[in-house]
N, C-alpha and C positions, 0 to 999 in steps of 0.2 A: 811216646809221644813227646816232642821236643817243642814244648808252649809255657808261656809263662802267662798266667792271667792275673787281674787285678779285680777285687771284687769288693764288696762290702764286708766287714767283718762281722756278718751276722751268723755269729756260731749255733744257734739255736736252730737252725734251719734244715730240713729233709737234705736240701742240696749240700749245704756245707757239710753234713754228717757223711753224706754219700760219696761226694767229690772232691772233698778235702781231708778230714780225720782219717778216713779208709782209703783214698786214691790218691793223694797228693805225695810228692816225693818230700817237699819241705813246703814251709810257709815263713814268711816275714810279716809280721804284722807291724804299720808302720805308726811310728810313735805318734804324728798328726795328721790330722784331716788335711787330705791334698786339696790344691788348687788349679786350677786350669787357667791357661794362660794363652791367649788370642795370638794371632799372627803379629800382631803389631806389639806385643809384650805387655799388655793390659790383662791383670787381672781379673778372672771375672767375677760379678757380684753372685753373692750367696755363696753356697758349698755344698759339700755333700751332707746327707742327714746321719750318717754313722762313719766309721772310720775304716780303713780301708787294709787289706791285707794281701801279699804278692804270692801267689802259689807257681810253685815249681812241681814238673811231672817225671822230673829225671835228674842224674846227678849232674849233668852238664848245665842244665839252668837253673839248679839249686845253686851253683857255685856263682852264679850272677846275683840272683836275689840275696846271696849272703852279703853281698859289696855294700847293699843298700842299709843304710842306719834305720833300725827297728828292731824287734824282738825276732830271733829266728830260733825257728824248731825244726831240727830233721827227723820230720815225721817216720822216714824210710828208716832210720836206725833204732826210733824209741820202740816202732812196730818190731823190730825184729829182735828188741833185746826183751820185750815182754810178750814176745811169741802171739802177736796179733794180727791173724790174717787179712791181706786187703780183701774186700768184699766187691 
């Protein structure tokens, strides 16, 4: 799958356990909460209720998210070293 996802970093959820820890190629936890900007350049009021994480599902997209400032984890390599199978 050639995709990058941006989701809340709710690591305790079933979704995160199934589709991220055991399904993603790599993740990058963003250091600050994201802000959305409208077409006129105005920052939206409020903000997300949690931090965010970028999720890559192959080596090509992992290279892209690695370039973004944050805490990058190469899950594919970690699972391989620990001999943990994808589910």
